[in-house]
C-alpha positions in Angstrom: -73.7 -165.7 -193.8 -70.8 -164.2 -191.9 -67.5 -165.9 -192.5 -66.8 -165.7 -188.8 -69.5 -168.3 -188.0 -68.0 -171.3 -186.1 -67.9 -174.7 -187.6 -70.4 -175.8 -184.9 -72.9 -173.2 -185.9 -72.4 -174.0 -189.6 -73.0 -177.7 -188.9 -76.2 -177.0 -187.0 -77.4 -175.0 -190.0 -76.3 -177.7 -192.4 -78.3 -180.3 -190.5 -81.3 -178.1 -191.0 -80.7 -178.1 -194.8 -79.0 -174.7 -195.1 -76.9 -175.1 -198.3 -75.2 -171.7 -197.7 -73.7 -173.2 -194.5 -72.3 -176.1 -196.6 -70.8 -173.8 -199.1 -69.1 -171.9 -196.3 -67.7 -175.1 -194.7 -66.5 -176.2 -198.2 -64.7 -173.0 -198.9 -63.2 -172.9 -195.4 -61.8 -176.4 -195.4 -61.3 -177.4 -199.1 -57.6 -176.6 -199.3 -56.6 -178.5 -196.1 -58.6 -181.6 -197.1 -57.2 -181.4 -200.6 -53.6 -181.3 -199.3 -54.1 -184.3 -197.1 -55.7 -186.3 -200.0 -53.2 -185.2 -202.5 -50.3 -186.0 -200.2 -51.4 -189.6 -200.0 -52.7 -190.2 -203.5 -50.3 -188.0 -205.5 -52.7 -187.7 -208.3 -55.0 -184.8 -209.0 -57.8 -186.8 -210.5 -58.0 -189.2 -207.6 -57.6 -186.4 -205.1 -60.5 -184.4 -206.6 -62.7 -187.5 -206.5 -61.8 -188.1 -202.9 -62.4 -184.5 -201.8 -65.7 -184.5 -203.6 -66.8 -187.7 -202.0 -65.6 -186.4 -198.6 -67.7 -183.3 -198.8 -70.6 -185.2 -200.3 -70.5 -187.4 -197.2 -70.6 -184.3 -195.0 -73.6 -182.9 -197.0 -75.6 -186.2 -196.8 -74.8 -187.0 -193.2 -73.4 -184.1 -191.2 -71.6 -185.5 -188.1 -72.7 -184.6 -184.6 -69.5 -183.1 -183.2 -69.1 -182.1 -179.6 -65.9 -180.0 -179.8 -65.3 -176.8 -181.7 -62.5 -177.3 -184.3 -63.2 -181.0 -184.8 -64.9 -180.6 -188.2 -61.6 -180.3 -190.0 -60.4 -183.4 -188.2 -63.5 -185.3 -189.2 -63.1 -184.2 -192.8 -59.5 -185.2 -192.9 -60.2 -188.6 -191.3 -62.9 -189.3 -194.0 -60.5 -188.2 -196.7 -57.7 -190.3 -195.3 -60.0 -193.4 -195.1 -61.1 -192.8 -198.7 -57.5 -192.4 -199.8 -56.4 -195.6 -198.2 -59.4 -197.5 -199.8 -58.6 -196.0 -203.1 -54.9 -196.9 -202.9 -55.7 -200.4 -201.9 -58.1 -200.9 -204.8 -55.8 -199.3 -207.2 -52.9 -201.6 -206.2 -55.2 -204.6 -206.6 -56.3 -203.4 -210.0 -52.7 -202.8 -211.1 -51.7 -206.3 -209.9 -54.6 -207.8 -211.8 -54.3 -205.8 -215.0 -50.7 -204.7 -214.9 -51.7 -201.1 -215.6 -49.4 -198.1 -215.3 -51.1 -194.8 -214.5 -49.7 -191.6 -216.0 -50.9 -188.2 -214.8 -52.3 -186.0 -217.6 -50.4 -182.9 -218.5 -51.9 -179.7 -217.4 -52.2 -177.2 -220.2 -51.4 -174.1 -218.2 -47.8 -175.0 -217.5 -45.0 -174.6 -219.9 -43.1 -177.8 -220.4 -40.0 -176.8 -218.5 -42.0 -175.7 -215.4 -44.1 -178.8 -215.6 -41.0 -181.1 -215.8 -39.4 -179.4 -212.7 -42.6 -179.4 -210.7 -43.3 -183.0 -211.7 -39.9 -184.1 -210.7 -40.2 -182.4 -207.4 -43.6 -183.9 -206.7 -42.4 -187.3 -207.7 -39.4 -187.1 -205.2 -41.8 -185.9 -202.4 -44.3 -188.8 -203.2 -41.4 -191.3 -203.4 -40.1 -190.1 -200.0 -43.6 -190.3 -198.5 -44.1 -193.8 -199.9 -41.0 -195.0 -198.0 -42.5 -193.9 -194.6 -44.8 -196.0 -192.5 -48.5 -195.4 -193.0 -48.6 -193.7 -189.5 -45.6 -191.4 -190.3 -47.1 -190.4 -193.6 -50.5 -189.7 -192.1 -49.0 -187.7 -189.2 -47.0 -185.5 -191.6 -49.8 -184.9 -194.0 -52.3 -184.1 -191.3 -49.9 -181.6 -189.6 -48.9 -180.0 -192.9 -52.7 -179.6 -193.7 -52.9 -177.3 -190.7 -54.3 -179.6 -188.0 -53.3 -179.1 -184.4 -51.3 -181.6 -182.4 -54.5 -182.6 -180.6 -56.3 -183.2 -183.9 -53.4 -185.2 -185.3 -53.4 -187.3 -182.1 -57.1 -188.0 -182.4 -56.9 -188.9 -186.1 -53.8 -191.0 -185.7 -55.1 -192.6 -182.5 -52.0 -191.8 -180.5 -51.4 -190.0 -177.2 -51.4 -186.2 -177.6 -48.0 -186.0 -175.8 -46.5 -188.3 -178.4 -47.3 -186.2 -181.5 -44.3 -183.9 -181.3 -41.8 -186.8 -181.0 -43.5 -188.8 -183.7 -43.7 -185.8 -185.9 -39.9 -185.1 -185.5 -39.2 -188.8 -186.3 -41.5 -188.7 -189.3 -39.9 -185.5 -190.6 -36.4 -187.0 -190.2 -37.4 -190.2 -192.0 -39.0 -188.1 -194.7 -35.9 -185.9 -195.2 -33.6 -189.0 -195.2 -35.7 -190.6 -197.9 -36.0 -187.4 -199.8 -32.3 -186.8 -199.8 -31.7 -190.3 -200.9 -34.1 -189.9 -203.8 -32.5 -186.6 -204.9 -29.8 -186.4 -207.4 -26.4 -186.3 -205.8 -25.5 -183.0 -207.5 -28.7 -181.2 -206.4 -29.3 -179.5 -203.1 -32.7 -180.7 -201.7 -35.1 -178.2 -200.2 -35.1 -177.8 -196.5 -38.9 -178.1 -196.5 -40.0 -180.0 -199.6 -43.4 -180.8 -198.1 -44.1 -177.1 -198.0 -43.2 -176.7 -201.6 -45.2 -179.7 -202.7 -48.4 -178.5 -201.2 -48.3 -175.2 -203.1 
């Protein structure tokens, strides 16, 4: 199957049961969906589950989309909804059981690199947590590669407002990020870019 097939054509094939079309869609959009989910959840294990559930939903019930380019928006919306549900149920479970979750260490990092990356990711997650849900969603969707029109549709805002809201969200994020950074360290100009790598 040519990699240049449009999402619409791949979706048509998927509705007819073509598993190669699903694989192509998965490979094309996995990274963007993962970034959105990880930006909200902040945990690899949760993110992997959410991404898997998102693509499983696509496989079981492919959407009937009218516009080209809207498949990534649909996938991100499903992932965002699953993230919000997961975060709500995790908060309820923590309140009930008083649990504290700790990310497992990844064996392919040396301890110093792991510590630095972990601290950076924690500062980014802390800064994102201080934003409103809408600001957080707009930033994550835009940094996942969605267009202004797609962000507008997913965030349910006017397309002309995306730029202004994105600038405000970025300013709020940077203010929170700088506040969370150690006073003697120089924060990155684009910490969201580094965190998604």
